[in-house]
FIKOLTOR-239037 format. One line per field, with one value per residue (C-alpha): residue number from 1; residue in three letters; x, y, z. Coordinates in pm, whole numbers, plus 50000, padded with zeros to 5 digits. Example, Ala and Ser with C-alpha at 12.3 -4.5 7.8 and 13.67 -1.06 7.14 Angstrom:
num	(1:2)
residuo	(Ala:Ser)
px	(51230:51367)
py	(49550:49894)
pz	(50780:50714)
//
This chain:
num	(1:2:3:4:5:6:7:8:9:10:11:12:13:14:15:16:17:18:19:20:21:22:23:24:25:26:27:28:29:30:31:32:33:34:35:36:37:38:39:40:41:42:43:44:45:46:47:48:49:50:51:52:53:54:55:56:57:58:59:60:61:62:63:64:65:66:67:68:69:70:71:72:73:74:75:76:77:78:79:80:81:82:83:84:85:86:87:88:89:90:91:92:93:94:95:96:97:98:99:100:101:102:103:104:105:106:107:108:109:110:111:112:113:114:115:116:117:118:119:120:121:122:123:124:125:126:127:128:129:130:131:132:133:134:135:136:137:138:139:140:141:142:143:144:145:146:147:148:149:150:151:152:153:154:155:156:157:158:159:160:161:162:163:164:165:166:167:168:169:170:171:172:173:174:175:176:177:178:179:180:181:182:183:184:185:186:187:188:189:190:191:192:193:194:195:196:197:198:199:200:201:202:203:204:205:206:207:208:209:210:211:212:213:214:215:216:217:218:219:220:221:222:223:224:225:226:227:228:229:230:231:232:233:234:235:236:237:238:239:240:241:242:243:244:245:246:247:248:249:250:251:252:253:254:255:256:257:258:259:260:261:262:263:264:265:266:267:268:269:270:271:272:273:274:275:276:277:278:279:280:281:282:283:284:285:286:287:288:289:290:291:292:293:294:295:296:297:298:299:300:301:302:303:304:305:306:307:308:309:310:311:312:313:314:315:316:317:318:319:320:321:322:323:324:325:326:327:328:329:330:331:332:333:334:335:336:337:338:339:340:341:342:343:344:345:346:347:348:349:350:351:352:353:354:355:356:357:358:359:360:361:362:363:364:365:366:367:368:369:370:371:372:373:374:375:376:377:378:379:380:381:382:383:384:385:386:387:388:389:390:391:392:393:394:395:396:397:398:399:400:401:402:403:404:405:406:407:408:409:410:411:412:413:414:415:416:417:418:419:420:421:422:423:424:425:426:427:428:429:430:431:432:433:434:435:436:437:438:439:440:441:442:443:444:445:446:447:448:449:450:451:452:453:454:455:456:457:458:459:460:461:462:463:464:465:466:467:468:469:470:471:472:473:474:475:476:477:478:479:480:481:482:483:484:485:486:487:488:489:490:491:492:493:494:495:496:497:498:499:500:501:502:503:504:505:506:507:508:509:510:511:512:513:514:515:516:517:518:519:520:521:522:523:524:525:526:527:528:529:530:531:532:533:534:535:536:537:538:539:540:541:542:543:544:545:546:547:548:549:550:551:552:553:554:555:556:557:558:559:560:561:562:563:564:565:566:567:568:569:570:571:572:573:574:575:576:577:578:579:580:581:582:583:584:585:586:587:588:589:590:591:592:593:594:595:596:597:598:599:600:601:602:603:604:605:606:607:608:609:610:611:612:613:614:615:616:617:618:619:620:621:622:623:624:625:626:627:628:629:630:631:632:633:634:635:636:637:638:639:640:641:642:643:644:645:646:647:648:649:650:651:652:653:654:655:656:657:658:659:660:661:662:663:664:665:666:667:668:669:670:671:672:673:674:675:676:677:678:679:680:681:682:683:684:685:686:687:688:689:690:691:692:693:694:695:696:697:698:699:700:701:702:703:704:705:706:707:708:709:710:711:712:713:714:715:716:717:718:719:720:721:722:723:724:725:726:727:728:729:730:731:732:733:734:735:736:737:738:739:740:741:742:743:744:745:746:747:748:749:750:751:752:753:754:755:756:757:758:759:760:761:762:763:764:765:766:767:768:769:770)
residuo	(Met:Asn:Asp:Ser:Val:Arg:Ala:Leu:Phe:Phe:Ile:Asn:Glu:Asn:Ser:Arg:Asn:Met:Asn:Ile:Asn:Gln:Ile:Ile:Ala:Ser:Glu:Leu:Asn:Ala:Ala:Glu:Gln:Gln:Ile:Gln:Ser:Ala:Ile:Gln:Leu:Leu:Asp:Glu:Gly:Ala:Thr:Val:Pro:Phe:Ile:Ala:Arg:Tyr:Arg:Lys:Glu:Ala:Thr:Gly:Gly:Leu:Asp:Asp:Thr:Gln:Leu:Arg:His:Leu:Asp:Glu:Arg:Leu:His:Tyr:Leu:Arg:Glu:Leu:Leu:Glu:Arg:Lys:Ala:Thr:Val:Leu:Lys:Ser:Ile:Glu:Glu:Gln:Gly:Lys:Leu:Thr:Pro:Glu:Leu:Lys:Ala:Gln:Ile:Asp:Glu:Cys:Asp:Asn:Lys:Thr:Thr:Leu:Glu:Asp:Leu:Tyr:Leu:Pro:Tyr:Lys:Pro:Lys:Arg:Arg:Thr:Lys:Ala:Gln:Ile:Ala:Arg:Glu:Asn:Gly:Leu:Gln:Glu:Leu:Ala:Asp:Ser:Ile:Phe:Arg:Gln:Pro:Glu:Ser:Asn:Pro:Glu:Thr:Leu:Ala:Glu:Pro:Phe:Ile:Gly:Glu:Asn:Val:Pro:Asp:Val:Lys:Ala:Ala:Leu:Asp:Gly:Ala:Arg:Ala:Ile:Leu:Met:Glu:Gln:Phe:Ala:Glu:Asp:Ala:Glu:Leu:Ile:Gly:Ala:Leu:Arg:Glu:Lys:Leu:Trp:Asn:Glu:Ser:Glu:Ile:His:Thr:Gln:Val:Ile:Ala:Gly:Lys:Glu:Glu:Ser:Gly:Glu:Lys:Phe:Lys:Asp:Tyr:Phe:Asp:Tyr:Arg:Glu:Pro:Ile:Arg:Val:Met:Pro:Ser:His:Arg:Ala:Leu:Ala:Ile:Leu:Arg:Gly:Arg:Asn:Glu:Glu:Ile:Leu:Met:Val:Ala:Leu:Lys:Tyr:Gln:Pro:Asp:Glu:Thr:Pro:Ile:Thr:Glu:Gln:Ser:Glu:Phe:Glu:Gln:Gln:Ile:Ala:Lys:His:Phe:Asn:Ile:Phe:Asn:Val:Leu:Glu:Arg:Asn:Lys:Trp:Leu:Arg:Asp:Thr:Val:Arg:Leu:Thr:Trp:Lys:Ala:Lys:Ile:Phe:Leu:Ser:Leu:Glu:Leu:Glu:Ala:Phe:Ala:Lys:Leu:Lys:Glu:Gln:Ala:Asp:Thr:Asp:Ala:Ile:Thr:Val:Phe:Ala:Lys:Asn:Leu:Lys:Asp:Leu:Leu:Leu:Ala:Ala:Pro:Ala:Gly:Arg:Leu:Pro:Thr:Leu:Gly:Leu:Asp:Pro:Gly:Tyr:Arg:Asn:Gly:Val:Lys:Cys:Ala:Val:Val:Asp:Asp:Thr:Gly:Lys:Leu:Val:Asp:Thr:Val:Ile:Val:Tyr:Leu:His:Gln:Glu:Asn:Lys:Met:Leu:Met:Glu:Leu:Ala:Arg:Leu:Ile:Lys:Met:His:Lys:Val:Lys:Leu:Ile:Ala:Ile:Gly:Asn:Gly:Thr:Ala:Ser:Arg:Glu:Thr:Asp:Lys:Ile:Ala:Gly:Glu:Leu:Val:Lys:Met:Leu:Pro:Glu:Ser:Asn:Leu:His:Lys:Ile:Val:Val:Ser:Glu:Ala:Gly:Ala:Ser:Ile:Tyr:Ser:Ala:Ser:Glu:Leu:Ala:Ala:Ala:Glu:Phe:Pro:Asp:Leu:Asp:Val:Ser:Leu:Arg:Gly:Ala:Val:Ser:Ile:Ala:Arg:Arg:Leu:Gln:Asp:Pro:Leu:Ala:Glu:Leu:Val:Lys:Ile:Asp:Pro:Lys:Ser:Ile:Gly:Val:Gly:Gln:Tyr:Gln:His:Asp:Val:Asn:Gln:Ser:Gln:Leu:Ala:Lys:Ser:Leu:Asp:Ala:Val:Val:Glu:Asp:Cys:Val:Asn:Ala:Val:Gly:Val:Asp:Val:Asn:Thr:Ala:Ser:Val:Pro:Leu:Leu:Ala:Arg:Ile:Ser:Gly:Leu:Asn:Gln:Thr:Leu:Ala:Arg:Asn:Ile:Val:Ala:Tyr:Arg:Asn:Glu:Asn:Gly:Ala:Phe:Lys:Asn:Arg:Lys:Ser:Leu:Leu:Lys:Val:Pro:Arg:Leu:Gly:Glu:Lys:Thr:Phe:Glu:Gln:Ala:Ala:Gly:Phe:Leu:Arg:Ile:Leu:Gly:Gly:Thr:Glu:Pro:Leu:Asp:Ala:Ser:Ala:Val:His:Pro:Glu:Ala:Tyr:Ser:Val:Val:Glu:Lys:Met:Leu:Ala:Lys:Gln:Gln:Ile:Ser:Ala:Asn:Asp:Leu:Ile:Gly:Asn:Arg:Glu:Lys:Val:Lys:Gln:Ile:Lys:Ala:Ser:Asp:Phe:Ile:Asp:Glu:Arg:Phe:Gly:Leu:Pro:Thr:Ile:Leu:Asp:Ile:Leu:Ala:Glu:Leu:Glu:Lys:Pro:Ala:Arg:Asp:Pro:Arg:Gly:Glu:Phe:Lys:Met:Ala:Thr:Phe:Thr:Glu:Gly:Val:Asn:Glu:Ile:Ser:Asp:Leu:Gln:Val:Gly:Met:Ile:Leu:Glu:Gly:Val:Val:Ser:Asn:Val:Ala:Asn:Phe:Gly:Ala:Phe:Val:Asp:Ile:Gly:Val:His:Gln:Asp:Gly:Leu:Val:His:Ile:Ser:Met:Leu:Ala:Asp:Lys:Phe:Val:Ser:Asp:Pro:Arg:Asp:Val:Val:Lys:Ala:Ser:Asp:Val:Val:Lys:Val:Lys:Val:Val:Glu:Val:Asp:Val:Ala:Arg:Lys:Arg:Ile:Ala:Leu:Thr:Met:Arg:Leu:Asp:Asp:Asp:Lys:Pro:Thr:Glu:Lys:Arg:Asp:Phe:Arg:Gln:Pro:Glu:Lys:Gln:Gln:Arg:Ser:Gly:Arg:Gly:Gln:Gln:Pro:Ser:Asn:Ser:Ala:Met:Ala:Asp:Ala:Phe:Ala:Lys:Leu:Lys:Arg)
px	(33138:32972:32619:32615:32880:32688:32349:32538:32637:32309:32113:32282:32299:32035:32208:32538:32418:32255:32576:32778:32494:32555:32949:32916:32594:32847:33137:32910:32725:32407:32072:32095:31783:31983:32259:32040:31877:32223:32369:32027:32054:32486:32348:32092:32369:32337:32623:32738:32684:32330:32238:32383:32181:31860:31775:31874:31490:31628:31975:31890:32085:32425:32669:32901:33207:33027:32873:33248:33312:33014:33087:33455:33367:33123:33351:33544:33300:33146:33482:33527:33240:33350:33678:33500:33274:33632:33790:33444:33424:33833:33842:33480:33669:33946:33668:33813:33565:33392:33125:33355:33580:33313:33200:33494:33506:33164:33236:33584:33536:33877:34059:34359:34196:34030:34364:34512:34226:34237:34663:34675:34465:34579:34701:35089:35403:35511:35705:35964:35683:35469:35745:35779:35443:35454:35755:35518:35691:35356:35355:35686:35615:35274:35467:35760:35462:35288:35573:35814:35981:36074:36405:36355:36633:36458:36130:36291:36461:36164:36110:36406:36352:36402:36332:36461:36775:36878:36754:36866:36659:36366:36395:36451:36122:35946:36071:35974:35597:35578:35729:35452:35192:35324:35364:34984:34822:34545:34522:34872:34985:34705:34827:35172:35095:34951:35239:35470:35286:35264:35602:35840:36046:36205:36569:36711:37094:37282:37433:37795:37951:37567:37572:37664:37413:37146:37164:36843:36774:37049:36748:36733:37051:37037:36712:36484:36065:35809:35627:35249:35310:35533:35337:35244:35515:35804:35708:35694:36060:36216:36069:36167:36518:36507:36372:36649:36936:37022:36875:36865:36558:36489:36206:36370:36137:36385:36715:37014:37185:36981:37194:37073:37081:36775:36441:36256:35921:35765:35906:35792:35458:35463:35534:35289:35018:35101:35128:35509:35667:35778:35922:36198:36458:36478:36395:36677:36514:36171:36304:36540:36214:36033:36323:36364:35989:36001:36279:36351:35904:35697:35884:35971:35638:35515:35778:35652:35293:35374:35592:35294:35053:35257:35294:34923:34855:35090:34957:34554:34708:34891:34602:34368:34602:34604:34249:34163:34438:34288:33922:34042:34237:33963:33670:33908:33746:33743:33885:33594:33505:33747:33988:34317:34681:34837:35201:35470:35804:36120:36458:36624:36256:36106:35787:35508:35167:34810:34504:34161:33869:33570:33434:33796:33817:34174:34178:34571:34919:35263:35621:35847:36156:36297:36645:36420:36248:36140:36001:35848:35669:35542:35403:35225:35091:34953:34751:34616:34465:34353:34175:34071:34260:34185:34416:34749:34828:35198:35355:35542:35831:36166:36225:35873:36014:36170:35834:35656:35896:35771:35396:35423:35572:35275:35049:35198:35236:34851:34684:34364:34328:34283:34497:34585:34873:34894:35144:35015:35079:35169:35219:35072:35052:35309:35152:34786:35004:35143:34780:34538:34310:34517:34525:34222:34140:34445:34536:34708:34872:35230:35257:35446:35165:34900:35040:35016:34631:34617:34746:34510:34215:34322:34303:33976:33804:34061:33808:33685:34062:34253:33980:34189:34480:34535:34493:34831:35022:34855:35120:34940:35023:35307:35519:35202:35448:35527:35155:34910:34866:34508:34402:34551:34376:34041:34039:34141:33864:33586:33720:33735:33381:33240:33396:33234:32921:32900:32949:32760:32813:32709:32624:32607:32942:33133:33426:33444:33648:33416:33095:33267:33283:32927:32711:32608:32810:33126:33369:33145:32848:33059:33162:32796:32652:32909:32904:32481:32541:32798:32545:32238:32335:32324:32045:31718:31579:31724:31463:31626:31926:31758:31776:32147:32252:32297:32165:31864:31619:31819:32156:31933:31770:32155:32311:32029:32055:32403:32373:32262:32119:32123:31873:31711:31271:31269:31410:31459:31696:31945:31915:32004:31633:31604:31339:31147:31082:30968:30597:30683:30800:30477:30275:30445:30394:30029:29959:30207:30054:30354:30555:30871:31110:30926:30984:31351:31606:31346:31454:31117:30906:31074:31088:30702:30658:30625:30791:30622:30322:30456:30585:30432:30502:30859:30966:31033:31147:31565:31444:31149:31421:31727:31462:31357:31737:31831:31540:31631:31983:31964:32301:32486:32827:33012:33308:33460:33552:33891:34151:34471:34824:35092:35464:35701:35914:36258:36227:36273:36490:36556:36903:36648:36505:36569:36481:36177:36036:35659:35575:35190:35146:34965:34910:35010:34990:34850:34984:34974:35256:35191:35134:35348:35306:35416:35582:35733:36101:36023:36078:35776:35815:35650:35474:35490:35176:35268:35324:34997:34818:34867:34662:34646:34585:34535:34441:34643:34312:34108:34328:34448:34344:34508:34472:34434:34615:34815:35051:35370:35650:36039:36191:36475:36641:36861:37013:37216:36897:36673:36382:36242:36063:35759:35540:35208:35232:35301:35315:35546:35874:35979:36248:36099:36178:36332:36071:36080:36095:36206:36038:36311:36067:36158:35874:36018:35874:35889:35990:35916:35971:36021:35788:35527:35650:35444:35447:35276:34958:34688:34916:34761:34452:34571:34910:34926:35250:35092)
py	(81861:82174:82237:82371:82107:81845:81949:81983:81637:81478:81734:81541:81189:81077:81160:81031:80686:80703:80743:80496:80252:80412:80327:79964:79907:80021:79827:79498:79544:79520:79723:80040:79831:79485:79724:79862:79523:79400:79683:79689:79326:79397:79669:79426:79145:78906:78740:78666:78305:78346:78606:78493:78139:78253:78583:78560:78736:79058:79093:78954:78675:78853:78549:78554:78708:79003:79030:79041:79332:79490:79472:79575:79876:79959:80014:80233:80473:80471:80603:80835:81001:81031:81148:81443:81504:81601:81782:82006:82058:82164:82370:82543:82624:82823:83029:82926:82665:82803:82688:82556:82397:82199:82125:81911:81793:81649:81504:81303:80966:80844:80877:81036:81325:81412:81451:81659:81898:81902:81957:82342:82353:82082:82161:82123:82198:82559:82580:82829:82912:83026:83172:83368:83479:83606:83824:83992:83797:83676:83967:83935:83629:83694:84009:83749:83503:83786:84021:83702:83980:84179:84144:83927:84141:84431:84365:84212:84506:84693:84433:84420:84481:84348:84004:84031:84147:84114:84039:83661:83601:83746:83596:83278:83294:83418:83090:82865:83044:82944:82590:82540:82664:82501:82127:82191:82246:81936:81932:81969:81684:81453:81539:81472:81150:81005:81115:80943:80634:80599:80702:80567:80275:80069:80040:79769:79694:79455:79625:79571:79311:79152:78919:78594:78616:78768:78504:78447:78757:78732:78805:79171:79254:79479:79510:79729:79722:80019:80043:80034:79724:79517:79217:79139:78870:79079:79364:79147:78999:79354:79485:79224:79245:79602:79526:79278:79512:79293:79538:79947:79993:80336:80508:80679:80919:81027:80907:80874:81075:81392:81688:81842:82194:82079:82127:81767:81698:81700:82038:82191:82066:82245:82586:82510:82442:82825:82975:83079:82813:83085:83296:83016:83108:83477:83402:83174:83234:83112:82795:82733:82752:82497:82247:82256:82217:81912:81749:81852:81859:81675:81396:81274:81271:81122:80862:80713:80724:80515:80255:80259:80191:79918:79758:79795:79668:79367:79300:79316:79049:78836:78777:78695:78441:78276:78325:78108:77838:77831:77767:77541:77338:77354:77221:76967:76649:76420:76062:75979:75794:75524:75416:75586:75554:75897:75869:76219:76065:76159:75995:76072:76097:75789:75814:75902:75691:75739:75567:75716:75555:75661:75903:76073:75938:75859:75504:75395:75569:75439:75522:75356:75358:75372:75187:74876:74852:74481:74574:74886:74669:74417:74704:74921:74551:74502:74833:74822:74464:74525:74850:74750:75063:75105:75446:75574:75921:76004:76350:76516:76655:76523:76152:76094:75917:75655:75645:75617:75329:75137:75212:75100:74757:74708:74783:74465:74300:74322:74289:74178:74533:74723:74970:75294:75522:75890:76149:76450:76822:76872:77247:77350:77057:77117:77494:77281:77032:77244:77498:77526:77345:77056:77035:77027:76776:76530:76682:76318:76299:76371:76681:76478:76263:76490:76586:76247:76260:76586:76405:76140:76344:76599:76303:76185:76573:76854:77111:76986:76994:77258:77510:77412:77600:77940:77999:78163:77853:77603:77705:77787:78165:78341:78582:78587:78749:79034:79115:79352:79111:79246:79236:78892:78782:78944:78765:78417:78426:78518:78216:77977:78097:78080:77708:77588:77736:77615:77263:77259:77088:76771:76955:76628:76543:76866:77033:77360:77527:77400:77537:77864:77911:77845:78183:78353:78138:78222:78067:78100:77971:77650:77568:77614:77410:77103:77142:77100:76812:76603:76678:76618:76397:76425:76709:76533:76825:77193:77339:77204:77397:77708:77544:77624:77924:78268:78103:78325:78339:78571:78351:78046:78222:78299:77941:77694:77613:77565:77316:76916:76715:76323:76071:76319:76381:76641:76467:76816:76914:76662:76946:77291:77391:77648:77588:77899:77717:77413:77550:77559:77157:77108:77275:77041:76696:76768:76849:76516:76365:76186:76185:76393:76085:75954:76283:76398:76206:76094:76241:76157:76305:76595:76658:76656:76947:77280:77599:77872:77696:77782:78132:78355:78720:78606:78297:78381:78155:78150:78031:77740:77590:77588:77392:77152:77084:77033:76804:76622:76572:76619:76785:76771:76822:77105:76898:76705:76350:76229:76151:76040:76073:75803:75915:75812:75491:75601:75950:76078:76366:76691:76531:76228:76410:76456:76685:76507:76294:76308:76237:76269:76533:76735:77115:77238:77615:77865:78210:78481:78380:78017:77679:77514:77084:76846:76571:76389:76534:76764:77067:77175:77247:77552:77526:77885:78024:78018:77637:77528:77506:77493:77816:78238:78172:78475:78373:78000:77899:77886:77557:77424:77481:77344:76972:76909:76571:76705:76536:76720:76732:76847:77119:77231:77143:77372:77147:77413:77682:77415:77518:77279:77419:77197:77182:77060:77096:76720:76709:77018:76951:77252:77430:77592:77975:78148:78224:78500:78261:78549:78404:78450:78248:77892:77636:77399:77120:77279:77009:76997:77316:77537:77786:77653:77726:77790:77461:77201:77272:76957:76726:76622:76468:76311:76082:75730:75549:75234)
pz	(73983:74047:73978:73628:73489:73664:73481:73165:73213:73306:73053:72800:72916:72708:72408:72540:72609:72255:72100:72269:72128:71808:71805:71941:71679:71434:71541:71569:71239:71469:71560:71830:71977:71993:72163:72404:72503:72588:72782:73003:73083:73172:73373:73534:73668:73365:73220:72887:72855:72988:72761:72454:72522:72673:72578:72196:72118:72309:72181:71826:71876:71989:72019:72325:72119:72029:72384:72530:72244:72364:72730:72705:72436:72713:73003:72807:72636:73016:73155:72864:72938:73321:73186:72973:73275:73458:73216:73167:73523:73543:73192:73335:73688:73517:73317:72979:72879:72523:72332:72093:72280:72455:72146:72077:72368:72335:71948:72084:72102:72233:72536:72361:72110:72475:72646:72361:72417:72791:72766:72726:73048:73244:73560:73547:73726:73711:73374:73220:72981:73319:73446:73142:73162:73498:73393:73111:72794:72634:72449:72305:72243:72043:71869:71724:71586:71434:71317:71160:70932:71236:71443:71740:71904:71843:71969:72284:72370:72544:72775:72971:73338:73685:73643:73222:73271:72882:72533:72566:72871:72719:72390:72609:72784:72438:72277:72591:72564:72178:72243:72497:72260:71960:72153:72345:71979:71958:71612:71488:71755:71599:71271:71375:71601:71278:71030:71285:71295:70898:70832:71085:71149:71416:71451:71658:71737:71969:72288:72223:72437:72463:72127:72328:72591:72380:72147:72133:71989:71682:71422:71565:71634:71303:71198:71084:70977:70953:71306:71207:70990:71279:71379:71728:71797:71673:71844:72183:72112:72048:72356:72554:72440:72504:72867:72882:72805:72479:72224:72172:71977:71864:71661:71321:71174:70870:70697:70861:70608:70620:70697:71022:70887:70684:70830:70842:70720:71056:71157:70798:70937:71219:71056:70786:71042:71230:70885:70919:70672:70427:70692:70836:70559:70658:71052:71237:71575:71441:71286:71585:71791:71570:71540:71957:71969:71759:71908:72246:72317:72051:71908:72260:72365:72019:72053:72400:72256:71966:72149:72408:72116:71956:72272:72350:71970:72031:72368:72259:71922:72146:72400:72125:72000:72350:72418:72077:72183:72510:72421:72169:72407:72696:72420:72328:72335:72612:72619:72812:73146:73176:73440:73361:73487:73500:73477:73586:73471:73643:73713:74011:74234:74004:73811:74014:73918:74036:73906:73895:73811:73536:73730:73803:74192:74320:74346:74378:74379:74388:74283:74062:73905:73539:73639:73726:73451:73520:73872:73715:73472:73689:73922:73636:73495:73876:73878:73546:73603:73954:73824:73476:73329:72998:72939:73019:73029:73050:73140:72865:73090:73218:73117:72949:72652:72866:73055:72727:72609:72932:72856:72529:72665:72875:72580:72403:72770:72824:72458:72672:72854:72519:72657:72489:72624:72536:72613:72766:72834:73222:73220:73513:73682:73918:74032:74075:74267:74519:74536:74827:74576:74562:74935:75038:74778:74880:75218:75280:74939:74875:74654:74373:74348:74303:73975:73840:73952:73737:73441:73471:73479:73234:72953:73098:73080:73021:73037:73395:73530:73359:73536:73841:73691:73631:73271:73231:73329:73092:72873:72517:72518:72355:72558:72807:73100:72861:72843:72997:73296:73383:73067:72954:73293:73234:72866:73017:73214:72990:72780:73029:73157:72821:72761:73110:73022:72669:72791:73093:73421:73619:73948:74160:74051:73980:74152:74330:74079:73781:73939:74029:73606:73583:73493:73799:74047:74251:74476:74758:74601:74436:74807:74905:74642:74699:75063:75065:74825:75021:75369:75168:74931:74516:74412:74274:74096:73981:74190:74502:74453:74595:74934:74874:75114:74950:74618:74551:74271:74083:74073:74042:73682:73567:73621:73631:73231:73248:73550:73477:73733:73539:73672:73872:73908:73620:73278:73133:73435:73265:72923:72877:72849:73112:73416:73281:72933:73085:73027:72682:72653:72874:72573:72330:72527:72597:72192:72093:72404:72493:72836:72861:72867:72558:72356:72508:72212:72007:71684:71511:71713:71790:71430:71397:71635:71450:71636:71506:71697:72075:71962:72227:72393:72598:72377:72029:71722:71843:72185:72010:71825:72064:72287:71997:71932:72277:72243:71989:72140:72494:72707:72345:72390:72180:72178:71899:71844:72081:71866:71899:71691:71603:71664:71417:71581:71609:71617:71962:71947:71699:71583:71436:71206:70836:70543:70341:70652:70661:70996:71198:71480:71728:71617:71986:71927:71651:71602:71352:71145:71141:71357:71585:71560:71830:71613:71925:71981:72248:72017:71828:71447:71261:70932:70838:70719:70381:70411:70575:70250:69845:69864:70020:70408:70566:70906:71027:71222:70887:70856:71162:71561:71856:71909:71541:71419:71098:70879:70838:70616:70738:70539:70756:71115:71319:71622:71753:71792:71807:71527:71285:71007:70859:70590:70502:70146:70131:69763:69682:69566:69483:69707:70000:69992:70306:70514:70845:71140:71371:71664:71967:72239:72139:72123:72357:72580:72967:73229:73604:73816:73450:73367:73129:72786:72463:72347:72504:72407:72325:72285:72609:72419:72099:72093:72081:71932:71837)
//
């Protein structure tokens, strides 16, 4: 950046940043001061969970979702500013930066418009238009454009020379110049882009000979839909079909039967934009130039942009759904600290069994075989009695039905043990088993048995165990391998971070992966905490965390409120009250003349405290109210109550289903078009959005969320295509109208060694067959 442009940029920096604040404030329906304060905190290194929880006064109570949006938009708009500076520098160096152009660049608020403005000035390879200009044909192009009533051939004759051998060469050069000028008009391109998006359709056809191999895309063998209304799941399905070379996908902007001799609406718009529409009938050369500009330059470019926009919107939609489902799964209620037997089903290699105690510590393992049923029952009964097992967690992969049946026999055999059996999702368990983390945690344990440990632990506390697995492998998204992977990873990581910090962790028992998700911490600091704990024993109070190598005051500020120390020397360390606010609690204790132990958890005493008495210049009403809520219910868990579904006896496979059956199931996944429900047949059924309730539903999550236990009725069963249509309108006896279930990626249970499917969601935490 040269000095003049640098000065121009920095002189306007404050006003530009103010525009950023205005844009984000408008999007979040917030005040500019809230946005400015949040941006300042983020720039200082504060994390979203910390700002959302402990800096409410500064941000006016912006929650974690709003702050995530703010952070994302802040990065986008700052990148836009940097790109503007680069563009301004480039155009100025060419000596073409006019006040009008500079004003247009300053005012544009998105990267697409900026690139449209920059296109005529963007350095490019030597084009036909540039060669024509070098041969002196710019004047001819201007003459033809300004004098459309004249004969182009007559106008071209004076330009014949050494580099322009004849009239045809002169006209070809003039046409190349005009086409480039037309295609680089920012205002025109913006209008055509919007028109194409609003009026075009996507048409799909199966590629000849691919009908059998592309069976899962059958719904799209001959399909069309306006691009602007196409939902994300259909867009991603169609784009996958194209990538797998099953479907031909095209963008149609006019009826196929339109005669080629007629000018399309888009070509007419180009002509009208340049005020030459009225002469096109009499000037075939200009008409052909406009047509070629549209077909050879503009449409091809805008078609690519349209598909890119469709993909981007579909990615964002799918990632949002994935993130919401992941949040529901991570915040699913834990079964609690109970000794648990994890069963990882299998035929040839047997059922891998692992017992973990009430803290999640591995205490015993064994492998048993389904074909030796009596021996298997005796061995499992021995483990249950020896370790006082209360829960049996059964992985939902291959042989899970047979293993579940054996578990049912154990429940009947040992009524005194008060056993409960739950089929849980094993999605990602095999990935964890072979990971470096699992190897470090269980160096002497066979890889196959590590999966059984994970299955048991994810029933006890899903959040603590699932943070060890790449979120993409947990199996709660759709088309996760098709969407933008960096955007997906960023979104899912943010969800995990928010969930872990919302719940908080016990610093004396938490694993490295769990600690690494705490605000302000990373893998290195998490390992240092665990190493210090192993060497010096349990932490007695939060202040002792400052003794951990590389954990300084700034990190302590970010992390301390989310780290719990139970039974330590400071009672408040077991709560979400931040150490910086302990002085407020001390004032409360002094005024009430009681000890911390007498106040914490004492609802009556807490209710007697008047929040306004403790507001000062540092701590406002939001923080005081948070402190009182925490004192009333210390370390309150935002997760709900653990529930279990009862599956119908005798309904084990999709072929067992009959239309009209009413079953209980677990919501395994929620999409924009409905909810998938696990009803115990290794194939999730779909409750279309129109079948979720007796009233209009705009968002399925308004009615259900992942891990909910619901009752459904079977509407339709397609055994061949493994599709099940369900309804939650149990009293509706009217014939169900045909629904649009275009969903080529099936909700099917994933076995061991397979890629995690989109089905298995929170069934891990809510199945019980009594």
